[in-house]
ZAFILO-510489 format. One record per residue: x, y, z of N, C-alpha, C in turn; residue in three letters. Coordinates in steps of 0.2 Angstrom, whole numbers, plus 2048, in hexadecimal, padded with zeros to 3 digits. Each point is the difference from the previous one (the first is absolute). Example, Ala and Ser with C-alpha at 12.3 -4.5 7.8 and 13.67 -1.06 7.14 Angstrom:
<rs>
8427E48277FC806800804806800ALA 7FE8057FC8048068017FC805803SER 
</rs>
This chain:
<rs>
8047FA8007FC806800805806800MET 7FE8057FC8048067FF7FE805806LYS 8048058027FF8048057F98047FFGLU 7FF8027FA7FB8047FE7F97FD801SER 8017F98007F97FB8007FD801807GLU 8048018057FE8008077FD807801ALA 8008057FD7FD8078017F98007FDLYS 7FB8028067FA8007FE7FE8077FDGLU 7FB8007FB7FE8067FD7FA804803SER 7FD7FC8047FB803804802804806VAL 7FB8048038038048068007FB806THR 8048028058017FC8067FA7FE804GLU 7FB8058007FB8008037FB7FA7FESER 8017FE7FA7FC7FB7FD8027F9800ASN 8068008048037F98007FF7FD806ILE 7FE7FA8007FF7FC8068077FF804ASP 7FF8008078077FF8048037FA7FEPRO 7FD7FB7FF8047FA7FD8038017FATHR 7FD8037FB8038017FA806805800LEU 8008048058068058018067FC803LYS 7FF7FB8048057FB8028037FC7FCALA 7FC7FE7FB8017FC7FA8048057FCILE 7FF8057FF8038057FC808801802ALA 8008008068078018038047FB7FFILE 7FD7FA8028047F97FF8027FF7F9MET 7FC8027FB8017FF7F98058047FEGLU 8008078028068057FE8077FD803TYR 7FF7FD8068077FE8038027FA7FCLEU 7FC7FC7FE8027FA7FC8038027F9SER 8008067FE8038027FA807803802THR 8028018068068038028057FB802CYS 8068017FD8067FB802803803806SER 7FF8068028038028077FA803804THR 8028028077FA8038047FE8067FDGLY 7FB8028037FD8077FD7FD804806LYS 8018078007FD8038067F98027FEGLY 7FD8038057F98028007FE8057FAILE 8058057FE7FF8057FB8007FC7F9ALA 8057FB8008007FC7F97F97FC7FFASP 7FE7FD8057FA7FC8017FA8047FEILE 8008068037FB8057FE7FF8017F9SER 8068027FD8008027F97FE7F97FCARG 8027FB8037FF7F97FB7F97FE801GLY 7FC8028057F97FD8007FB805800THR 8028078017FB8058007FD801807GLY 8027FD8057FD800807804806803LEU 7FC8038058048058048047FC806ASN 8058058038057FD8047FD7FD806LYS 7FB8048037FD7FE8067FC7F97FFSER 7FD7FF7FB7FE7F97FE8047FB800THR 8058017FC8057FC7FF8047FD807ILE 8018058048047FF8077FB7FC804HIS 7FA8018007FB7FC8048007F97FDARG 7FF7FF7FA8007F97FD8077FD801ILE 8058037FF8067FD8018017FD807LEU 7FF8048058007FE8077FD7F9801ASN 7FA8007FD7FC7FA8018037FA7FCALA 8038017FA8037FB7FC8077FD803LEU 8048058038057FF8047FF7FB806VAL 7FB8028047FE7FC8057FF7F97FFALA 7FD7FF7FA7FE7F97FE8067FD7FBARG 8068038008057FD7FC7FF8007F8ASN 7FB8037FD7FF8017F98058057FDTYR 8028048048058057FF805801805VAL 8068017FE806801804802807800ILE 8018038058038088018077FF802LYS 8048037FD8088018027FF806804ASP 8027FF8078008068048058057FFGLU 8067FE7FD8058057FF7FF8047FAGLU 7FD7FD7FA8008047FB7F88027FFTHR 7FB7FD8047F98028007FD7FE7F9ARG 8037FB7FD7FD7FD7FA7FC7FA800LEU 7FC7FF7FC7FB7FA8018017FC7FATYR 7FF7F98018007FA7FA7FC7FB803ARG 7FE7FC7FB7FB7FA8028037FB805LEU 7FC7FE8048037FB8058007F87FEGLY 8037FC8037FF7F98007F97FD800LEU 7FC8038037F97FE8017FD7FF7F9LYS 8018057FC7FE7FF7F88027FA7FEILE 8077FE8018027FA7FC7FD7FA803LEU 7FF7FF8077FC7FB8037FA7FF7FCGLN 7FC8067FF7F97FF7FD8017FD7FALEU 8048037FC8017FE7F88027F9800SER 8047FE8058027F87FF7FA7FC801ASN 7FB8028057FA7FC8017FD8007F9VAL 7FF8057FD7FD8007F98037FC7FBVAL 8068018008047FC7FA7FF7F8802LEU 8017FF8068007F98027F97FD7FFASP 7FB8037FF7F97FE7FF7FE8007F9SER 8058027FB7FF7FE7F98017F97FELEU 7FB7FD7FE8017F97FE8058007FAGLN 8008047FC8048007FA808800802VAL 8018048058078008038027F9803LYS 7FC7FD8038017FA8048027FA7FAASN 7FC8007FB8007FC7FB8078017FCILE 8018067FF8058027FB807800802ALA 8018008078078018038057FB7FEHIS 7FD7F98018057FB7FF8027FF7F9ASP 7FC8027FB8017FF7F98048077FELEU 8008058038048067FF8077FE802MET 8017FD8068067FE8028047FB7FBLEU 7FD7FB7FD8017FC7FB8038047FASER 7FC8057FE8028047FB806804801LEU 8018028078058058018077FC800ALA 8007F98028057FD8018037FE7F9GLU 7FC8007FB8027FF7F98028067FDGLU 7FD8068008028057FD805805803CYS 8008008078058038047FF8087FFARG 7F98027FF7FF8078007F9801804GLU 7FF8068027FA8038057F97FD7FDTHR 7FC7FD8047FA7FD7FE7FB805804ILE 7FB8027FD7FB8048037F97FD7FFHIS 7FC8008057F87FF7FF7FD806801LEU 7FC8027FB7FD8078007F87FE800ILE 7FD8038047F88008027FC8067FCTRP 7FB7FF7FD7FD8067FD7FB802805LEU 8028078017FB8048067FE8067FCGLU 7FA8007FE7FD8067FC8048017FAGLY 8038067FF8038027F98077FF802ASN 8037FC8058078008028017F9801LYS 8077FE7FF8027F9802804802807GLY 8007FA8048038018078047FA801VAL 8078018028047FB8017FE7FC807TYR 7FF7F97FF7FD7FD8068057FA802VAL 8057FF7FC8057FA8018068027FCASP 8067FE8038068017FC8057FB802LYS 8037FD7FB8077FC8018058037FDILE 8058028058068047FE8057FC7FBASP 8048047FC8057FD7FC8057FE805THR 8047FA7FF8067FF8048068057FDPRO 8008027FA8048047FE802807804GLU 8068037FF8028068047FB8067FESER 7FE8007FB7FC8067FD7F97FE800VAL 7FB8038047F97FE8007FC8057FEGLY 7F98008037FB8057FF7FE802807LEU 7FF8078017FE8028067F9801801LEU 7FC7FC7FE7F87FF8007FE7FE808SER 7FB8038027FD7FF8077F97FD7FFGLN 7FE7FC8047F97FD8017FB806801MET 7FB8007FC7FA8058028028067FBGLY 8068007FD8018057FB7FB8007FAMET 7FD8057FE7FC8007FA8048017F9GLN 7FE7FD7FA8038017FA7FB8037FBILE 8028027FB7FC8037FB7FE7FA7FBTHR 7FA8007FD7FF7FA7FB8038017F9LEU 7FF8067FE8018017F88077FF7FETYR 8068018058068007FE8057FB805CYS 7FC7FB8038047FB8037FE7F97FCTHR 8047FB8017FF7FA7FD7F97FC803ALA 8018008067FA7FD8057FA8047FEALA 8008078007FA8037FF7FD7FF7F9GLY 8048007FC7FE7FF7F87FD7F97FFLYS 8047FB8047FD7F97FF7F97FF803ALA 7FE8048057FA7FF8037FB8047FCILE 8028077FE7FC8047FC7FE7FD7F9LEU 8057FC7FD7FF7FD7FA7FA7FB800ALA 7FF7FD8057FB7FB8017FA802803PHE 7FF8068027FA8038027FB8017FASER 7FA8018027FB8017FB8018077FDGLU 7FE8017F98018057FC7FE806803ALA 7F98008037FE806803804802807SER 8037FB8038048028068078037FEGLN 8027FE7FA8068047FE7FF8067FDILE 7FB8027FD7FD8067FD7FF805806GLU 7FD7FD8057FE804807807802803ASP 8047FB8008078018048048067FCTYR 8008007F98048047FD7FD807800LEU 7F98008007FD807801801803806GLN 8017FD805801802807806801802LYS 8057FE7FD8078008028048057FCTHR 8048048048048057FC8077FC7FEASP 8007FF7FA8067FC7FD806805800ILE 8057FF8048068047FF8067FC7FFVAL 8068037FD8067FC7FF8047FF807ALA 8007FA8028057FF8058077FF7FFMET 8017FE7F98078017FE7FF8027F8THR 8068017FD8008017F87FD7FA7FCPRO 8007FB8047FD7FA7FC7F87FE802PHE 7FD8048037F97FF8027FB8027FATHR 7FC7FB7FE7FB8007FB7FA805803LEU 8008067FD7FA8058037FA8017FBCYS 8017FE7FA7FA8007FB7FB7FB802ASP 7FA8028017FB7FB8037FE7FB7FBLYS 7FF8027F97FF7FB7FB8067FB7FFGLN 8068028028067FB7FE7FF7FC807GLN 7FE8028068007FC8067FB7FA7FEILE 7FA8027FD7FB7FB7FF8037FB7FBILE 8048027FB8037FB7FB8047FC803LEU 8058038068047FB8037FD7FB804GLN 7FA8038047FC7FA8037FD7FB7FDLEU 7FE8027FA7FE7FA7FB8067FC7FFLYS 8068017FE8057FC8008027FC805GLN 8008038068017FD8067FB7FA802ILE 7F98017FE7FB7FC8018017FA7FBARG 8028017FA8027FB7FB8067FB803TYR 8058038028067FC8028007FE807GLN 7FC8038057FF7FD806804802805GLY 8058067FE8048038058028077FFTYR 8038048048028077FF806801802ALA 8048057FC806802802800807802LEU 8058028048018088028078007FFASP 8028047FA8078017FE801807802LYS 8028008078028068037FA8067FFGLU 7FA7FE8007FB8047FF7FD804806GLU 8017FC8067FE803806806803804ASN 8067FD8008068028038067FF7FBARG 8048047FF8068007FC8047FB803LEU 8037FC7FC8057FA8027FC7FA803GLY 7FA7FF8007FC7FB8027FC7FD7FBILE 8017F97FF7FC7FD7FB7FC7FA804VAL 7FA7FF7FC7FB7FB8057FC7FD7FACYS 7FE7F98027FC7FD7FC7FA7FD805VAL 7FA8007FE7FB7FE8047FA7FC7FDALA 7FC7FC8037FB7FC7FE7FA801805ALA 7FA8007FE7FA8008047FE7F9804PRO 7FC8028057FD7FA8047F9802800ILE 7FC7FB7FF7F98017FF7FC7FB806PHE 7FA8038027FC7FD8047FA8007FCGLN 7FE7F97FE7FB8007FA8028037FBGLY 7FD8057FD8038037F9802806802LYS 800803806802807801807800803LYS 8058057FD806800801800804807PRO 8047FD805800803807807802803ILE 8047FE7FC8078008038067FE7FAALA 8068018018057FE7FC8077FF804ALA 8037FB7FC8077FF8038058027FBILE 8058048028058037FB8077FE803SER 8058007FA8077FF8028038077FEILE 8038038048048067FF807800802SER 8048047FC8078008018038067FDGLY 8078028028038067FD8027FE7F8PRO 7FF8057FC8017FF7F98077FE7FEALA 8058018038067FE7FE8017F9802PHE 7FB7FD8048017F88017FA7FC7FDARG 7FA8048007FA7FD7FF7FD8047F9PHE 8037FF7FA7FD8047FA7F97FD7FESER 7FD8057FC7FA7FE7FE7FF7F97FCSER 8067FE7FD8007FA7FD8007FA804GLU 8048018068017FB8067F97FF803ILE 7FD8068017F98008037FB7FD7FCALA 8008017FA7FC7FC7FC8007F97FFGLU 8077FE8018017F98007FD7FC806GLY 7FE8048067FD7FD8067F88007FFTRP 7FE8037FB7F88017FF7FD7FA801ALA 8017FA7FC7FD7F98008007FD807LEU 8068018038007FC8077FC805805ARG 8008067FF7FC8058047F87FF7FFLEU 7FE7FF7FA7FA7FE7FE7FD7FA803ILE 8047FB8007FF7F98037FF801808GLU 8048048037FF8018077FA803802THR 7FE8067FC7FA8038017F97FB7FECYS 8017FC7FC7FA7FB7FE7FF7FC806VAL 8067FD8038007FC8067FC804806ASN 8018068017FE8048057F88017FFVAL 7FF8017F97F98017FE7FB7FA801SER 8037FB7FE7FD7F98017FE7FE808LYS 8058028047FF7FF8077FB805803LYS 7FE8067FD7FB8048017FA7FF7FELEU 8007FA7FC7F97FE7FD7FF8027F9GLY 8058027FC7FF8037F98017FA7FBSER 
</rs>
């Protein structure tokens, strides 16, 4: 989630107190370092007195941690505990994990399980590469659909009306010089992905990172994807594509166990 997405456009008086607390935590989730009350106010549109009151309550319950020396705030481990409960409850994660381990042992690159949540993908499981250079992804992190291999793999097998709705509502921006931004070209690419059964990300989301992904189905609906990712100097698009059939096999096995 981008920092701007945490900012509400309506006046503070119209916001439910619970939503104010959520806005603060969502804003802090976009920050790699602690933030002061003034920063949080600018990021959420809430006034400082409201923020101070809510932060005190969140700190008391360990949802937010306050550095007493710098007076900066960041998310606490209580959030991680809750997210782990949610992740552990996902049937697809429990089914896919051992298959992901087998795939990781073979390819020696980073394996992700990405769950479709609204118009975003969410990392729900990860097997790290044993190599010295890996990926700094985190569980619960959101990814964009139109420029990631996992996102495109899920999107390609969605209903045409869902794809159209997604493209209408999504602000397509270039994440790298290689990002495909023309919506008609994206539709053509999704048709090709649907035909071949897998998607590639050739440094379209992050420079220097190449990825291949295939979808997981529950019934006929794509609900998740498994991806193999690595640095471009070691995991070229040609190498990534060479793992496509093995990846599809893994995803088919997960889908079958989900009843597809």
